[in-house]
N, CA and C of each residue as an Amber inpcrd file, in Angstrom:
protein
   231
 289.2670000 282.6330000  52.9200000 289.8630000 281.6350000  52.0710000
 290.4120000 280.4790000  52.8900000 291.0980000 280.8170000  53.9860000
 291.6870000 279.7750000  54.8130000 290.6290000 278.9960000  55.5810000
 289.4720000 279.6230000  55.8410000 288.3980000 278.8980000  56.5180000
 287.8710000 277.7770000  55.6240000 287.7610000 278.0680000  54.3300000
 287.2890000 277.0340000  53.4030000 288.3150000 275.9110000  53.2720000
 289.5850000 276.2760000  53.2640000 290.6500000 275.2730000  53.1970000
 290.6180000 274.3960000  54.4420000 290.4390000 275.0000000  55.5910000
 290.3700000 274.2480000  56.8370000 289.1370000 273.3450000  56.8510000
 288.0180000 273.8410000  56.3470000 286.7900000 273.0430000  56.3160000
 286.9360000 271.8330000  55.4040000 287.7450000 271.9290000  54.3680000
 287.9530000 270.8070000  53.4620000 289.0620000 269.8870000  53.9700000
 290.0950000 270.4400000  54.5980000 291.2440000 269.6500000  55.0300000
 290.9410000 268.8220000  56.2740000 290.1320000 269.3150000  57.1800000
 289.8500000 268.5890000  58.4180000 289.1590000 267.2530000  58.1610000
 288.0840000 267.1680000  57.3840000 287.4640000 265.8580000  57.1420000
 288.3720000 264.9140000  56.3620000 289.1720000 265.4540000  55.4330000
 290.0790000 264.5890000  54.6860000 291.1600000 264.0020000  55.5880000
 291.6580000 264.7800000  56.5140000 292.6580000 264.2910000  57.4570000
 292.0700000 263.2270000  58.3690000 290.8740000 263.4710000  58.8680000
 290.2380000 262.4830000  59.7390000 289.8920000 261.2070000  58.9760000
 289.5110000 261.3160000  57.7250000 289.2070000 260.1340000  56.9240000
 290.4670000 259.3300000  56.6440000 291.5910000 259.9900000  56.4980000
 292.8510000 259.2950000  56.2730000 293.3070000 258.5200000  57.4860000
 292.9140000 258.9330000  58.6650000 293.3090000 258.2480000  59.8890000
 292.3580000 257.1110000  60.2540000 291.2280000 257.0260000  59.6070000
 290.2430000 255.9940000  59.9260000 290.7470000 254.6360000  59.4570000
 290.3240000 253.5960000  60.1440000 290.7150000 252.2470000  59.7450000
 289.8340000 251.7890000  58.5900000 290.4580000 251.1790000  57.6250000
 289.7250000 250.6940000  56.4580000 289.3300000 249.2420000  56.6930000
 288.1220000 248.9120000  56.3350000 287.6750000 247.5270000  56.4650000
 287.5480000 246.9280000  55.0730000 287.6660000 245.6320000  55.0010000
 287.5550000 244.9440000  53.7170000 286.1090000 244.9930000  53.2430000
 285.8800000 245.1180000  51.9360000 284.5080000 245.1340000  51.4320000
 283.8440000 243.7690000  51.6320000 282.5610000 243.7850000  51.8300000
 281.8430000 242.5320000  52.0490000 281.6220000 241.8250000  50.7250000
 281.5160000 240.4950000  50.8030000 281.2570000 239.7090000  49.6000000
 279.8100000 239.8810000  49.1790000 279.6090000 240.2230000  47.9290000
 278.2680000 240.3960000  47.4080000 277.7520000 239.0730000  46.8720000
 278.5900000 238.3610000  46.1660000 278.2220000 237.0550000  45.6270000
 279.3200000 236.0610000  45.9650000 278.9730000 234.8140000  45.8640000
 279.9850000 233.7880000  46.0510000 280.6830000 233.5660000  44.7210000
 281.9780000 233.6370000  44.7360000 282.7450000 233.4830000  43.5130000
 283.2090000 232.0440000  43.3750000 283.1910000 231.5280000  42.1690000
 283.6920000 230.1820000  41.9070000 284.9550000 230.2950000  41.0800000
 285.8160000 229.3400000  41.2450000 287.0690000 229.3280000  40.5110000
 286.8220000 228.9230000  39.0660000 287.4680000 229.5660000  38.1010000
 287.3090000 229.1660000  36.7080000 287.8460000 227.7670000  36.4490000
 288.7480000 227.2770000  37.3090000 289.3200000 225.9480000  37.1290000
 288.4480000 224.8600000  37.7390000 287.3440000 225.2150000  38.3840000
 286.4690000 224.2360000  39.0190000 285.7160000 223.4350000  37.9470000
 285.9450000 222.1110000  37.8580000 285.2550000 221.3190000  36.8280000
 283.7580000 221.1900000  37.0940000 283.3110000 221.4390000  38.2910000
 281.8970000 221.3220000  38.6220000 281.1220000 222.6160000  38.4240000
 281.8050000 223.6530000  37.9570000 281.1430000 224.9380000  37.7650000
 280.1430000 224.8460000  36.6160000 279.0130000 225.5160000  36.7770000
 277.9790000 225.4860000  35.7510000 278.4100000 226.3070000  34.5380000
 278.0240000 225.8230000  33.3690000 278.3430000 226.5120000  32.1270000
 277.0420000 226.9230000  31.4710000 276.9380000 228.1790000  31.1390000
 275.7360000 228.6690000  30.4780000 275.9440000 228.5650000  28.9730000
 275.0650000 227.8540000  28.3090000 275.1840000 227.7000000  26.8660000
 274.3600000 228.7690000  26.1590000 274.8860000 229.2510000  25.0700000
 274.2010000 230.2540000  24.2730000 273.8880000 229.6590000  22.9120000
 272.6610000 229.8280000  22.4400000 272.3380000 229.2860000  21.1200000
 273.0230000 230.0990000  20.0240000 273.3290000 229.4190000  18.9260000
 273.9530000 230.1010000  17.7920000 272.9100000 230.9380000  17.0690000
 273.2590000 232.1890000  16.7840000 272.3760000 233.0590000  16.0140000
 273.1710000 233.6130000  14.8440000 272.6330000 233.5070000  13.6340000
 273.3480000 234.0640000  12.4800000 273.5490000 235.5740000  12.6190000
 274.6060000 236.0600000  12.0140000 274.9380000 237.4760000  12.1080000
 273.8490000 238.3280000  11.4630000 273.3000000 237.8710000  10.3640000
 272.3050000 238.6550000   9.6400000 270.8800000 238.3030000  10.0390000
 270.7010000 237.7050000  11.1930000 269.3640000 237.3450000  11.6640000
 268.5440000 238.6130000  11.8930000 267.3790000 238.7030000  11.2810000
 266.5150000 239.8580000  11.4310000 266.7970000 240.9730000  10.4460000
 267.7050000 240.7400000   9.5060000 268.0400000 241.7750000   8.5200000
 266.9020000 241.9110000   7.5130000 266.5380000 243.1360000   7.1890000
 265.5250000 243.4130000   6.1780000 266.1640000 244.2670000   5.0980000
 266.1480000 243.7620000   3.8710000 266.7270000 244.5000000   2.7520000
 265.8010000 245.6450000   2.3710000 266.3590000 246.8170000   2.2590000
 265.5760000 247.9840000   1.8640000 266.2100000 248.5980000   0.6240000
 265.3690000 248.9630000  -0.3240000 265.8250000 249.5270000  -1.5790000
 265.7870000 251.0570000  -1.4620000 266.8010000 251.6990000  -2.0210000
 266.8480000 253.1680000  -1.9950000 265.6990000 253.7340000  -2.8200000
 265.0260000 254.7190000  -2.2810000 263.8930000 255.3570000  -2.9650000
 264.0930000 256.8660000  -2.9620000 263.2630000 257.5470000  -3.6850000
 263.3110000 259.0070000  -3.7130000 262.9200000 259.5610000  -2.3400000
 263.4450000 260.7100000  -1.9810000 263.0930000 261.3070000  -0.6890000
 261.5990000 261.6210000  -0.6070000 261.0420000 261.3350000   0.5650000
 259.6500000 261.6630000   0.8480000 259.6180000 262.4180000   2.1590000
 258.4830000 262.9880000   2.5030000 258.3930000 263.6660000   3.7960000
 258.7280000 262.6850000   4.9330000 259.5050000 263.1120000   5.9000000
 259.9850000 262.2140000   6.9460000 258.8560000 261.6520000   7.7970000
 257.8000000 262.4090000   8.0230000 256.7010000 261.8990000   8.8550000
 256.0170000 260.7180000   8.1740000 255.8480000 260.7940000   6.8680000
 255.2370000 259.6910000   6.1240000 256.1480000 258.4560000   6.1940000
 257.4550000 258.6430000   6.1100000 258.3930000 257.5260000   6.2280000
 258.2810000 256.8780000   7.6070000 258.2510000 257.6740000   8.6500000
 258.1520000 257.1440000  10.0110000 256.8520000 256.3880000  10.2170000
 255.7500000 256.9460000   9.7540000 254.4520000 256.2950000   9.9360000
 254.3690000 254.9810000   9.1810000 254.9980000 254.8890000   8.0050000
 254.9120000 253.6580000   7.2250000 255.7880000 252.5570000   7.8050000
 256.8630000 252.8890000   8.5250000 257.7720000 251.8880000   9.0580000
 257.5740000 251.6230000  10.5460000 256.7470000 252.3850000  11.2040000
 256.5420000 252.2260000  12.6400000 255.7130000 250.9700000  12.9100000
 255.9700000 250.2940000  14.0380000 255.1400000 249.1500000  14.3970000
 253.7210000 249.6000000  14.6980000 252.7960000 248.6790000  14.5510000
 251.3960000 249.0140000  14.7940000 251.1860000 249.4070000  16.2500000
 250.3920000 250.4180000  16.4670000 250.1110000 250.8890000  17.8270000
 249.1970000 249.8930000  18.5310000 249.5160000 249.6130000  19.7990000
 248.6990000 248.7090000  20.6020000 247.5210000 249.4650000  21.1660000
 246.3800000 248.8090000  21.2020000 245.1900000 249.4320000  21.7810000
 244.9490000 248.8110000  23.1400000 244.4570000 249.5840000  24.0540000
 244.1580000 249.0730000  25.3960000 244.8740000 249.8680000  26.4490000
 244.7540000 249.3780000  27.6880000 245.2400000 250.0150000  28.9010000
 245.0330000 251.4560000  28.8100000
């Protein structure tokens, strides 16, 4: 039991004594207050864009429902 404790405690102790270095910069950061910073514009999209109204129907076999609503299969490759 103590061998396992020693095996776990020794690397943790040595890691605690190691010098920590600052992480490297991955990207260049710009200040939010910079007036020259680029602004990405997003087009307006309505909330209900792409909505399809579906009417409640009687239950049918689920496979038939899936096949009727599935996109057409692509041929090739």
